[in-house]
N, C-alpha and C positions, 0 to 999 in steps of 0.2 A: 614758595613763600606765601602762605595763605593770608589774605586780608581778614580783618575782623568781620563778623556778621556774615559768615559763609560756612555752610556745612561741608564737612569732608566727604560724606556719603549721602546718597539720596535717602530721605526719610519717608518717601511716599507722597510728600506734599510739595517738594521743591525739586525742579530738574536742574537748577543752577547750583552746582556743587563744585568743589575743588576737583574731585575725581572726574566729573564731566568736562571741566575746562582742560585738565591735563590730557585726557584722552582725545578731546577735540584737537588740541595742538599736535599731539603725536600722530593722529590720523592724517592731518593735513601735511605732515612731514614724512608720510610713508611708513610709519610703524605698523607692523602686522598684528600686534597683540594689544589688548586692553591692559593698561597699567592698573595695579591695585595698590591702595595705600597700605603701608606696613603698620601704621599706627594712626590714631586719631587725636585731634585736639578739639576743644569745645568750640561751639558756634561763635562766641565772642572773642575767643583767644586767637591771636594772630601768630604767624611765624612758620617755621620749617616743618614740613611733613615729608617723610621719606616714602617714595613709591618704588615698586618693582615693575619694570617694563617688560619682563618676559616671564611667562607662567612657570618655566622650568626652575627658576630661582626663588619662587614665592615661598616654598616650604623652608628653604635655607634661611631667608630673612625672617620669616615667622619664628623659626626656632631660635635664632640669635636674639630676637626681640624678647621672646619668652624667657630666655636664659640671661637676660640683662647684659648682653655683650655690646649693645648699642647704647652709648651714653647720650643722655638728653639733658640739656641745661636750659633753664628758663630765666627770664628776668620779669620782675613785677614791681609795681609801685604799691606799697602797702600803707595803711594808715598808721600814724605815729612814728616815733623814732625807734630804730632797731640798732643793735650793737652785736650782730652775729659775726662770728669768725669760726668757720668750719663747724657750725652748730648742727650736730646730727640729731634729727628728729625721727623717732620710731613711734608710730601709732598704729592702731588697729582700726581699719575703716570698714564700715558696713552700710548697707542701704538703710535709710531712715524709714521705719515702718509707718510713720505718720505723714510723710511727704515723699512720694515716689520720685520726685525730681532731685532730692537731696541725699547726701551721704553724711554719716556721723561717725565719730570716734566711739567705738564700742569694744568691750573685751572679747567678744566673739567675732570680730571683724578680721579682715585679711591684713597681714603685716604690711606696713607702708613705711618706707625709709627714704628720707631726703636729707640733703646737706644744705644749710642756709648760710649765705654770706652777705653782709651789708656792703653795698657799693657806695652809697651816698645818702646822707640825711639832709633834709631841707624842710623848713617850716613845720608842717604837720604830717609829713610823709617821708618815706624812705624808698630808695631804689635798691632792690635786693636781687641776688642771683641764687637760683635754687637748682641743685643737681638732684635728679630723682634716680634712686637706685632700684625702685620698683615702679610699677605703672598702674596705679589704681585710679578708678574714676574719681575726678575732682580732688585728687590727692593733695596738690599744692594749695588749692582753695580751702580745703578742710583744715589742713595743718596751719595755714596762716591764721585762720579764725581761732584755732585752739591756742595759738600763741598770743592772742589778743591784738593781732595786727592784720585784720582782714585786707584783702586786695581791694584797692580803690575801684569803685563801680561794680562790685560783685553783687548782682541782684539776688543771689541765693544765700550768701554767707556774710555779706557786709552791707554797705550802704551805697546807693547810686548817687554820686555827687554831680555828675554832668552826663552829657550824651556821647562822650568819646569812647564808651565801651569798656569792658573789663580790661584792666591794665595788666595783662599777662601775655607774654610773648615766648614762643618756642624759639630760643635764641641760638642754640648751638647743638649740632649733632656730630658725634664722633664714632666711627666704626672702622676698625682696621686702618686702612690708609685714607679713608674718607674723613675729612674734617671741614665742616661747613658752618659758617657763622652768618646769621641774617643781619642785615643792617638794622641798627636800632631805630625804631620808628620815632617820629617827632613827638608822639604822644607820651613817650617814656623819658623825655628830656626834662629833668627838674632843675630849676635854677636856684 
């Protein structure tokens, strides 16, 4: 369960990563192998990250992730009121050639599919749940912007309103008999 403002992998500048923390814990508890993250979430995104603790199974999990057999659901607080009920969003996402840090919707991009549901509306924001059926870089963030409901505190695709960080959480992972739900952080409670 990754806190916000932590990298999943080492980027060459920071040794404090989720992977280093997981492997430190496993090493202290006698695990013989280094665990590898099966997927990533952004630096400011919090929540569940699936790790493989044995190299023998790494290709198995990688293949299942690639073939979309691992279901991942997120929650986010977005700007404005939404009224999504199983809203399927299909867009084509590509790298923004004018800004290497950003992705854009472009006809030549890779197909990106998500299903949006509104959980709650309040004042000028909405708590939504997003199930991703593909796994593109910044997929939810780009699609929320395209729907004119950017994620609160998104420094690339929206507006930063406060210092609580990007309000996007990897909330639920389901794979075969594994069903994990992260506790909803206090930052996501809207009244």
